[in-house]
PAMAR-782510 format. One record per residue (C-alpha): residue number from 1; residue in one letter; y, z, x. Coordinates in pm, whole numbers. Layout:
! PAMAR-782510
(NUM 'A' (Y Z X)),
...
//
This chain:
! PAMAR-782510
(1 'M' (2654 -3175 -1858)),
(2 'T' (2403 -3264 -2054)),
(3 'R' (2357 -3464 -2340)),
(4 'S' (2386 -3170 -2625)),
(5 'T' (2714 -3031 -2459)),
(6 'T' (2878 -3408 -2477)),
(7 'D' (2788 -3449 -2838)),
(8 'E' (2917 -3098 -2909)),
(9 'A' (3240 -3129 -2715)),
(10 'A' (3285 -3465 -2883)),
(11 'V' (3239 -3312 -3254)),
(12 'P' (3574 -3171 -3396)),
(13 'P' (3579 -2823 -3444)),
(14 'L' (3424 -2717 -3772)),
(15 'P' (3676 -2543 -4034)),
(16 'S' (3616 -2175 -4166)),
(17 'P' (3322 -2100 -4346)),
(18 'K' (3510 -2094 -4686)),
(19 'E' (3668 -2422 -4580)),
(20 'R' (3327 -2537 -4535)),
(21 'R' (3242 -2435 -4874)),
(22 'R' (3589 -2599 -5021)),
(23 'L' (3520 -2937 -4896)),
(24 'R' (3144 -2941 -5011)),
(25 'E' (3199 -2879 -5362)),
(26 'A' (3524 -3077 -5353)),
(27 'K' (3296 -3402 -5250)),
(28 'S' (3075 -3290 -5579)),
(29 'L' (2756 -3224 -5314)),
(30 'S' (2489 -2935 -5363)),
(31 'E' (2385 -2734 -5099)),
(32 'E' (2027 -2924 -5159)),
(33 'E' (2194 -3226 -5080)),
(34 'V' (2349 -3170 -4773)),
(35 'A' (2039 -3009 -4636)),
(36 'A' (1861 -3285 -4689)),
(37 'A' (2090 -3528 -4523)),
(38 'V' (2153 -3298 -4242)),
(39 'G' (1741 -3168 -4258)),
(40 'V' (1790 -2810 -4286)),
(41 'T' (1704 -2609 -4545)),
(42 'R' (1911 -2507 -4863)),
(43 'A' (1920 -2146 -4698)),
(44 'T' (2048 -2240 -4355)),
(45 'V' (2339 -2445 -4536)),
(46 'R' (2425 -2093 -4690)),
(47 'S' (2417 -1915 -4389)),
(48 'W' (2659 -2179 -4256)),
(49 'E' (2894 -2153 -4518)),
(50 'T' (2888 -1781 -4520)),
(51 'G' (2927 -1797 -4136)),
(52 'R' (2637 -1610 -4051)),
(53 'T' (2541 -1904 -3803)),
(54 'S' (2692 -2250 -3705)),
(55 'P' (2556 -2572 -3664)),
(56 'R' (2456 -2689 -3309)),
(57 'G' (2441 -3057 -3159)),
(58 'R' (2312 -3344 -3334)),
(59 'K' (2323 -3103 -3665)),
(60 'R' (2677 -2978 -3638)),
(61 'A' (2777 -3359 -3583)),
(62 'L' (2623 -3455 -3924)),
(63 'Y' (2704 -3164 -4080)),
(64 'A' (3110 -3244 -3958)),
(65 'K' (3099 -3594 -4083)),
(66 'L' (2936 -3522 -4387)),
(67 'I' (3203 -3209 -4536)),
(68 'A' (3466 -3421 -4332)),
(69 'P' (3774 -3501 -4573)),
(70 'E' (3862 -3863 -4655)),
(71 'P' (4175 -3926 -4462)),
(72 'A' (4503 -4014 -4680)),
(73 'V' (4574 -4368 -4743)),
(74 'K' (4926 -4405 -4600)),
(75 'P' (5142 -4683 -4670)),
(76 'E' (5188 -4934 -4456)),
(77 'V' (5546 -4951 -4315)),
(78 'V' (5641 -5274 -4230)),
(79 'K' (5883 -5254 -3870)),
(80 'P' (6220 -5443 -3843)),
(81 'P' (6178 -5705 -3570)),
(82 'V' (6335 -5643 -3185)),
(83 'V' (6676 -5825 -3219)),
(84 'T' (6812 -5909 -2839)),
(85 'A' (7163 -6005 -2744)),
(86 'E' (7094 -6374 -2789)),
(87 'A' (6988 -6361 -3160)),
(88 'G' (7283 -6140 -3260)),
(89 'P' (7365 -5855 -3433)),
(90 'V' (7144 -5769 -3748)),
(91 'A' (7156 -5528 -3989)),
(92 'A' (6909 -5308 -3989)),
(93 'V' (6675 -5283 -4316)),
(94 'P' (6509 -4983 -4387)),
(95 'A' (6120 -4955 -4527)),
(96 'A' (6068 -4863 -4833)),
(97 'P' (5732 -4619 -4825)),
(98 'D' (5714 -4583 -5195)),
(99 'L' (5682 -4981 -5264)),
(100 'P' (5314 -5073 -5257)),
(101 'E' (5411 -5414 -5045)),
(102 'A' (5699 -5464 -4799)),
(103 'S' (5941 -5764 -4864)),
(104 'P' (5831 -6000 -4576)),
(105 'L' (6131 -6039 -4332)),
(106 'P' (6215 -6337 -4112)),
(107 'E' (6027 -6387 -3776)),
(108 'A' (6279 -6325 -3462)),
(109 'P' (6270 -6479 -3136)),
(110 'P' (6040 -6291 -2898)),
(111 'A' (6197 -5994 -2725)),
(112 'A' (6263 -5922 -2401)),
(113 'P' (6064 -5634 -2232)),
(114 'P' (6249 -5333 -2282)),
(115 'A' (6383 -5153 -1975)),
(116 'D' (6260 -4839 -1859)),
(117 'P' (6420 -4514 -2064)),
(118 'P' (6689 -4355 -1873)),
(119 'P' (6600 -3987 -1711)),
(120 'A' (6705 -3704 -1971)),
(121 'P' (6928 -3467 -1816)),
(122 'V' (6797 -3139 -1675)),
(123 'S' (7023 -2976 -1926)),
(124 'D' (6855 -3092 -2239)),
(125 'T' (6509 -3011 -2120)),
(126 'R' (6568 -2666 -2027)),
(127 'S' (6706 -2610 -2366)),
(128 'G' (6407 -2763 -2528)),
(129 'A' (6180 -2542 -2300)),
(130 'E' (6401 -2241 -2432)),
(131 'A' (6407 -2334 -2824)),
(132 'A' (6046 -2399 -2820)),
(133 'D' (6034 -2022 -2642)),
(134 'E' (6203 -1892 -2897)),
(135 'R' (6026 -2029 -3202)),
(136 'R' (5688 -1872 -3009)),
(137 'V' (5604 -1540 -3240)),
(138 'S' (5397 -1286 -3100)),
(139 'P' (5030 -1170 -3236)),
(140 'A' (5202 -844 -3311)),
(141 'E' (5487 -993 -3502)),
(142 'A' (5278 -1263 -3682)),
(143 'F' (5070 -939 -3785)),
(144 'D' (5371 -778 -3928)),
(145 'E' (5524 -1018 -4106)),
(146 'L' (5171 -1087 -4271)),
(147 'Y' (5162 -726 -4393)),
(148 'A' (5506 -718 -4508)),
(149 'R' (5479 -996 -4687)),
(150 'T' (5125 -893 -4879)),
(151 'A' (5038 -536 -4817)),
(152 'P' (5235 -361 -5108)),
(153 'G' (5125 -641 -5374)),
(154 'L' (4701 -642 -5271)),
(155 'V' (4772 -245 -5294)),
(156 'R' (4830 -310 -5668)),
(157 'Q' (4594 -586 -5683)),
(158 'T' (4354 -330 -5542)),
(159 'Y' (4461 -89 -5787)),
(160 'L' (4388 -303 -6079)),
(161 'L' (4027 -387 -5947)),
(162 'T' (3957 32 -5886)),
(163 'G' (4153 249 -6144)),
(164 'R' (4191 451 -5832)),
(165 'R' (4556 465 -5630)),
(166 'T' (4443 618 -5285)),
(167 'L' (4173 415 -5291)),
(168 'A' (4374 117 -5301)),
(169 'R' (4603 220 -5066)),
(170 'E' (4317 296 -4831)),
(171 'S' (4134 -59 -4898)),
(172 'V' (4436 -214 -4770)),
(173 'E' (4488 -40 -4441)),
(174 'R' (4117 -90 -4394)),
(175 'A' (4169 -460 -4446)),
(176 'F' (4475 -499 -4224)),
(177 'E' (4278 -278 -3946)),
(178 'L' (4000 -489 -3906)),
(179 'A' (4228 -841 -3897)),
(180 'W' (4417 -683 -3616)),
(181 'Q' (4090 -642 -3398)),
(182 'R' (3989 -1008 -3518)),
(183 'W' (4316 -1115 -3490)),
(184 'P' (4261 -1414 -3310)),
(185 'E' (4022 -1514 -3598)),
(186 'V' (4229 -1425 -3890)),
(187 'A' (4564 -1563 -3732)),
(188 'V' (4363 -1958 -3732)),
(189 'D' (4210 -1903 -4059)),
(190 'R' (4357 -2142 -4315)),
(191 'D' (4409 -1857 -4599)),
(192 'P' (4506 -1507 -4369)),
(193 'A' (4620 -1309 -4658)),
(194 'G' (4318 -1464 -4839)),
(195 'W' (4102 -1301 -4540)),
(196 'V' (4280 -978 -4580)),
(197 'R' (4210 -930 -4980)),
(198 'A' (3869 -1061 -4948)),
(199 'A' (3810 -765 -4687)),
(200 'A' (3997 -545 -4900)),
(201 'Y' (3805 -621 -5216)),
(202 'E' (3463 -541 -5061)),
(203 'Y' (3578 -198 -4882)),
(204 'A' (3744 -113 -5222)),
(205 'M' (3423 -220 -5433)),
(206 'S' (3178 -35 -5206)),
(207 'P' (2962 181 -5421)),
(208 'W' (2969 431 -5138)),
(209 'H' (3294 530 -5267)),
(210 'R' (3108 771 -5543)),
(211 'L' (2964 996 -5282)),
(212 'R' (3309 1123 -5202)),
(213 'R' (3468 1394 -5403)),
(214 'T' (3808 1242 -5436)),
(215 'H' (3723 926 -5533)),
(216 'R' (3468 961 -5821)),
(217 'H' (3659 939 -6090)),
(218 'P' (3942 702 -6183)),
(219 'D' (4295 771 -6187)),
(220 'A' (4445 897 -6513)),
(221 'P' (4514 572 -6730)),
(222 'P' (4856 460 -6823)),
(223 'T' (5064 641 -7114)),
(224 'E' (5130 308 -7292)),
(225 'P' (4904 144 -7538)),
(226 'G' (4914 -109 -7456)),
(227 'K' (4864 -86 -7088)),
(228 'R' (4614 155 -7130)),
(229 'A' (4375 -73 -7323)),
(230 'L' (4397 -354 -7082)),
(231 'F' (4342 -78 -6804)),
(232 'D' (4028 54 -7022)),
(233 'A' (3914 -319 -7098)),
(234 'L' (3974 -385 -6691)),
(235 'L' (3785 -88 -6588)),
(236 'D' (3459 -136 -6852)),
(237 'L' (3393 -477 -6695)),
(238 'P' (3159 -501 -6404)),
(239 'P' (3269 -514 -6093)),
(240 'A' (3200 -894 -6023)),
(241 'Y' (3342 -958 -6349)),
(242 'R' (3675 -748 -6247)),
(243 'R' (3698 -931 -5948)),
(244 'T' (3655 -1292 -6084)),
(245 'L' (3897 -1235 -6381)),
(246 'L' (4185 -1081 -6098)),
(247 'L' (4105 -1331 -5880)),
(248 'Y' (4207 -1607 -6194)),
(249 'D' (4418 -1452 -6388)),
(250 'G' (4604 -1231 -6151)),
(251 'V' (4604 -1425 -5833)),
(252 'G' (4584 -1787 -5928)),
(253 'L' (4281 -1910 -5754)),
(254 'D' (4058 -2214 -5865)),
(255 'L' (3688 -2145 -5912)),
(256 'P' (3584 -2301 -5623)),
(257 'E' (3808 -2033 -5372)),
(258 'I' (3669 -1776 -5610)),
(259 'A' (3291 -1880 -5549)),
(260 'A' (3366 -1888 -5193)),
(261 'E' (3555 -1544 -5137)),
(262 'T' (3276 -1385 -5388)),
(263 'E' (2970 -1601 -5239)),
(264 'A' (2835 -1719 -5555)),
(265 'S' (2842 -2056 -5718)),
(266 'T' (3117 -2204 -5928)),
(267 'P' (2909 -2227 -6246)),
(268 'A' (2807 -1866 -6177)),
(269 'A' (3209 -1777 -6114)),
(270 'A' (3271 -1961 -6439)),
(271 'G' (3027 -1791 -6619)),
(272 'R' (3174 -1446 -6529)),
(273 'L' (3570 -1538 -6598)),
(274 'M' (3429 -1633 -6980)),
(275 'T' (3251 -1322 -6993)),
(276 'A' (3533 -1110 -6877)),
(277 'R' (3755 -1312 -7079)),
(278 'A' (3547 -1271 -7414)),
(279 'A' (3525 -886 -7333)),
(280 'V' (3902 -836 -7299)),
(281 'A' (3966 -1050 -7571)),
(282 'E' (3740 -842 -7784)),
(283 'R' (4022 -558 -7753)),
(284 'F' (4359 -792 -7828)),
(285 'P' (4330 -1026 -8094)),
(286 'E' (4625 -1241 -7994)),
(287 'L' (4471 -1338 -7681)),
(288 'A' (4136 -1424 -7856)),
(289 'D' (4332 -1655 -8087)),
(290 'A' (4493 -1838 -7836)),
(291 'A' (4382 -2155 -7637)),
(292 'P' (4248 -2153 -7282)),
(293 'A' (4599 -2258 -7113)),
(294 'E' (4812 -2002 -7334)),
(295 'Q' (4519 -1721 -7287)),
(296 'S' (4559 -1745 -6909)),
(297 'A' (4926 -1696 -6884)),
(298 'L' (4892 -1433 -7162)),
(299 'L' (4631 -1246 -6912)),
(300 'Q' (4848 -1304 -6641)),
(301 'D' (5158 -1176 -6782)),
(302 'R' (4981 -839 -6907)),
(303 'L' (4807 -799 -6533)),
(304 'G' (5165 -833 -6355)),
(305 'G' (5298 -621 -6590)),
(306 'L' (5016 -366 -6573)),
(307 'A' (5036 -397 -6170)),
(308 'R' (5416 -356 -6161)),
(309 'A' (5461 -62 -6420)),
(310 'E' (5206 196 -6193)),
(311 'H' (5321 363 -5948)),
(312 'V' (5083 319 -5649)),
(313 'P' (5127 457 -5308)),
(314 'V' (5328 239 -5051)),
(315 'P' (5129 175 -4740)),
(316 'R' (5182 287 -4386)),
(317 'P' (5425 100 -4202)),
(318 'A' (5249 -224 -3972)),
(319 'R' (5288 -65 -3658)),
(320 'A' (5113 244 -3732)),
(321 'V' (4807 -6 -3892)),
(322 'R' (4787 -145 -3575)),
(323 'T' (4798 212 -3378)),
(324 'G' (4494 334 -3597)),
(325 'S' (4308 7 -3546)),
(326 'E' (4357 33 -3168)),
(327 'N' (4252 425 -3176)),
(328 'K' (3963 377 -3399)),
(329 'A' (3856 85 -3175)),
(330 'R' (3903 297 -2857)),
(331 'L' (3703 592 -3014)),
(332 'W' (3462 364 -3103)),
(333 'T' (3402 254 -2746)),
(334 'R' (3399 585 -2640)),
(335 'A' (3183 710 -2826)),
(336 'A' (2907 406 -2749)),
(337 'V' (2950 462 -2402)),
(338 'A' (2893 803 -2438)),
(339 'G' (2598 760 -2659)),
(340 'V' (2481 519 -2356)),
(341 'A' (2530 749 -2097)),
(342 'L' (2334 1042 -2354)),
(343 'L' (2025 851 -2378)),
(344 'I' (2011 731 -1981)),
(345 'A' (2027 1145 -1893)),
(346 'V' (1800 1212 -2159)),
(347 'T' (1532 940 -2024)),
(348 'G' (1596 1028 -1651)),
(349 'L' (1541 1403 -1739)),
(350 'T' (1240 1354 -1925)),
(351 'L' (1061 1078 -1627)),
(352 'H' (1173 1373 -1390)),
(353 'T' (995 1666 -1608)),
(354 'A' (722 1516 -1739)),
(355 'P' (374 1560 -1625)),
(356 'T' (224 1287 -1402)),
(357 'H' (-113 1301 -1558)),
(358 'Y' (-278 1428 -1914)),
(359 'E' (-446 1784 -1879)),
(360 'P' (-583 1879 -2219)),
(361 'P' (-515 2220 -2350)),
(362 'I' (-743 2471 -2360)),
(363 'S' (-894 2576 -2704)),
(364 'P' (-873 2989 -2769)),
(365 'P' (-1173 3170 -2806)),
(366 'E' (-1265 3201 -3187)),
(367 'R' (-1566 3348 -3349)),
(368 'V' (-1835 3086 -3489)),
(369 'G' (-2020 3190 -3793)),
(370 'G' (-2332 3032 -3969)),
(371 'V' (-2526 2987 -3673)),
(372 'P' (-2912 2995 -3746)),
(373 'P' (-3115 3284 -3546)),
(374 'R' (-3232 3223 -3247)),
(375 'G' (-3595 3088 -3236)),
(376 'G' (-3895 3246 -3075)),
(377 'P' (-4016 3644 -3088)),
(378 'Q' (-3865 3862 -3253)),
(379 'K' (-3818 4219 -3223)),
(380 'L' (-4078 4404 -3346)),
(381 'T' (-4000 4685 -3578)),
(382 'A' (-4146 5069 -3646)),
(383 'Q' (-4468 4913 -3842)),
(384 'D' (-4495 4651 -3591)),
(385 'L' (-4479 4901 -3288)),
(386 'K' (-4745 5145 -3486)),
(387 'L' (-4998 4907 -3547)),
(388 'Q' (-4989 4789 -3183)),
(389 'K' (-5037 5124 -3035)),
(390 'S' (-5363 5198 -3264)),
(391 'L' (-5514 4842 -3160)),
(392 'S' (-5433 4980 -2786)),
(393 'E' (-5610 5319 -2802)),
(394 'Q' (-5892 5252 -3020)),
(395 'L' (-6180 5001 -2946)),
(396 'A' (-6302 4760 -3140)),
(397 'H' (-6662 4800 -3284)),
(398 'G' (-6876 4496 -3305)),
(399 'P' (-7128 4336 -3148)),
(400 'E' (-7168 4320 -2741)),
(401 'R' (-7044 4020 -2595)),
(402 'L' (-7346 3774 -2462)),
(403 'V' (-7329 3724 -2062)),
(404 'P' (-7525 3439 -1978)),
(405 'R' (-7778 3477 -1709)),
(406 'L' (-7910 3248 -1449)),
(407 'E' (-8327 3239 -1423)),
//
């Protein structure tokens, strides 16, 4: 085993990405300070907190030590002295954990070494194992319990976020399908309901739903004037501001938790909350004149009343959601296998039928124009032929040729 593997085994497991960010902000540490302490860049720290990557080796140990929560200081409890048979019976003095200092007790004579404890009866051991088995919950039961506890309220929250009843139900069911596919990860999460809520909100706020005819326009607003004004005020807000307002005044999360869930900084989440509250308070004078705490309580009551007053569709049973998630996963797996098999078949057919060498194609004949005339003697015209004939028939008159002689 290498040294790095030993170091990673010695480091305790890191918390979830959302918890990493909360621990860092709880210690008032910025991303730059953590990056400088660990020896990485700010983008690397941000990827650790969003879950895209995880630290390894020495950086993992430094990062875990840096964001580790401070252990709570427990009051020191003074144990009563052990009294033997020679010392006589002494009344037991219970230790008070709420006191800062325990009162000193008189010293007792040295105790004799304790005898070996008697073996536990077999019947007690079996009953404890059976009780532990009874307390054990299967993954399907744990999922069904989480679904029954959070799905109805989450549908109402998503309706306030989107203004569409059918999309709200679809988003929640889709989020729970993803949760069932990743249940080993969700089950050990610090906040499984928060994991599902974040997945439902992300799916509901996707801009691709605008291309669907059924989700292109929001549903009809409430008929009551007050609830209708609040409904219109929520939908007029940008999606990020609407989500921040709903998480803070509707769900009751703190700003660091909202910043971690929306992947924004805490000051940015605070700015979005203040802007959203100011936009809503413009339509409700009683909110504008109220204090921040009272304003939050009024908004919480109004949002809860709006969510409870509207009739939203009931989500499907948990068993149907689990079955749909498994069917979708099976369908995507078969589609991936079929796609790979088709790609292999097309590649093999191409390799079998493709030529082994390149043969350039023969160009078809075409008429070529604009070529200059061929050089050399041209064809004689009729006038040239007539002149040639007259020259060949008539002798040329002129001085006779002088022929040299030998003397």
